[in-house]
C-alpha angles and dihedrals in degrees: 000000000000117000122210128202122251113265133202112271119247089234089068091050091049090053090049091051090049091051090048091055092047093048094047092049091045092049092051091047092051092049091047094049092044091050093050093046092046093050093044092050094046095046092044091051092048092047091049095047093045091050091048090048093051092047091049092046093049094044096047093043091050091049093050092045090049091050091049092050093045091048090052093050092044090052090049092051091049092054091045090051092051095051097037120101097186112100092205093051092047091050091050091049091052091053091050093048089049090054091047090049091054091046092049091050089050091050090049091051091050091048089048091059091048094049098041113123091003131111088255093064095094091047089050093050091053091049092045093049092050094047092047090047090050092050091047092052090045089058089052090053090055090051093049090046091055092050092047096245093143094154089064091044094053093044093048094045092049095047117022105019095050090049090051092050093048091046093048091047089049091049092049092048092046091046091051093047093049093047091046091051091049091049090051090049092048090048090053090050090051090048090051091050091048090053089048091052091049089048090050090048091052090048091050091047090051090047090048090048091050090048089049091052091048091047091049090051091047090046091050091051091046092044089051088051092049095043100040106024126070105238096218104043098026092225126116119288129224096276093052090046093055092044090051092051092050095057112121095238090054096041089059091062100024093120088066089067140070129212114227122193110200131196130182113239115236094354091159087066090072092050092047098046102036107015135259092283089062089046090053090051090052090053091048094049093042090051090052089049091053092046090053090050093051094057103127125103114296092358116131140175126203139180111244099183141312108346094341125108138179129211136189106213135170109261094236090055097050097091090049092050093046090053089044090057097040092099123358125187113208128189108220117198118205137159092272093051140274125316131186120236121195109208125194123190143207119214136197112196131196122183103216114240130197116282092020112127120217094251089056092046091053090047091052091048090050089050089054089048090055088055090050091051092053094042120097094193108044132042095187121050131177117222117256130185094249088066088069087060089054090051089051089050090052091054091048091050092053092046093052099037099089094049091045090056092049092048093046092237089149110087128193118233123188124217111200125234115213135206101223094202090072102008089239128148107255103165146332143223121236111230128182129230128186114223111189123173090345093306127108117233109211115243092239088064096060112011096072090045093051090044093053095046096043098245091114090085091065091048092048092057091043089057093043092052090050089051091052090048091051094047091049091050094048091051092049089051092050096252113137109228127207127223111290121205117213121199119232125188122238087244089078090069088074089062109088090201094052095115093042092051091054092048091048091057093046090051092045092061096033093237120172106243091226088075094056129086124174115212123202128178120247091242090064088079093059095058100047113356094170093054091047091051092051091049095048091048091050091052090049089053090051091048092242118143120240127199137193112223127204092021113186098031097093140061104255107040094133091048091053091051090050099045104033123071094217124158104210133035118199114204111218115244088243086074089073093053107104094012088143089072113091094221091049092047090050091051091052091047092053093046092051091046091051092051091048091048088054088055094245124136113243127206129177122214128205096045105162107155137050089235090060091047091050092050092050092051089049090059091044098255099135102168120080141173123192151093092293085078107018145337118226106297130212117240099270096045091047090050088057089052089054088055091048103032099167119090123220108215093203091086 
């Protein structure tokens, strides 16, 4: 069989896609936050510096203007004092010049603080020295004026004082011009920085926009992966499959194709035996195998759910694909090494006809797959129109089930179990029949439907309660019952109160537990082996018998015998098919011997001939169930058998 290399699991890809989304969003968030912080910091710095510059400019300009004005007024008062002859006026002028002098010194001190450790400090010192020199000489003029030395006053005012005034005015003007030029330069620098910040903001916005576009593209790609691709097997999912089939170029030739619904036989076996991780690997490898098989133009394969797949395949290639999938050997690589997995499949096939939409085609293929699952002879079944009738019947069964339960239309029949060493009744199996309007509905018409839809659990407990009622009544009437086995679906194992519900009914009708046997199918162990083990052990604690039905039809029969502490093993009637062959007879003999060696009781169902009974006794299988002894009996007939438990084989 063809081997295929191990491929990366879709779970890993899903994690990578998730990380890509997180990283792209985080990257955009970082850029956005950085941009906002950068702009806020830059604009705040510019605003602060511009405000400081304006305050400095206004303050320094006001100080220089004040000094210039004070100098002018002081000069005016000095001249007025010199030419004035009024003692009062001269005294008043001296007071005013003294106040101006104090004010000018205060302005110089304030300017000194502002200019300290700046490039204007030298300019300030020159201005300060000239003003102070002027004020000092002005004081000399007042003294000479008081002493009447007018010649000195006139000479000093014409020579030195005017020079001082001109120099101070020149210093103030030069100082103002220099400061104004520096303010203009600083303003230009701030404007350039503002433009740089705006340019940076535009660049960051463009970068953010590009990142957003990239993130959108990445998100679209990832979204497409998440929406259209199955994360585990990395093949298309159901939605993508239907969209693909509805494309115009495919719809034009759709009748050249078939829809195949595929299911892995006994998939739960892999999960049970090797763990869910191994099961996931089987699904991944099998999906890759299917994808490789559906490699022609327009062909496609998709995972529908669980271990179910769908494929669109050219009609002329369907037989080849069916044969291709009959038995596939996969090489599964895990941490502890590689292991082979042999995978068998069931297929439901629908050859697409004109006017059939893809949803309908898939539905028909799934209907055929259901038939394949319930068939014991064929794993691949083509859809036929009569299957629609079966689907209709299934819907009718579900619609009428609740009312049938309420009206007690379901009736319990008992099929005897016989000890062939003495031909004596030793037990029975409770079977259900549906009697509606005086007609019996065969079990195969409703049991599979109820099993598939989950209603079987309600019916199982209905039957079990009726069994407990009957046993209780027989005991009260003095009729000795035998142990009755009741069938329970594997679906019950999902109910955590399964054991308690059984015990509650037994207690309700005060039934001795020795008359009760709980029967589970072998396949129950594949779905939830742990739950089945817990249940069987609980029944063992309660001294209630448990049985495995249909033994030998599954994949892990020997494992169940080894790991489950069951009491009874029922050999499926298919065991007797081919019992004329020596090899087959030897196989049955060894199986029975093994069960006996494990101290389990063994019973074979479907015993119909004395030759079969004789063979079973020869291999030490002494318990039988089948038409050789009795068919399933209604309540009253079975009650008569309880009264007369020994079979006469002359019938």
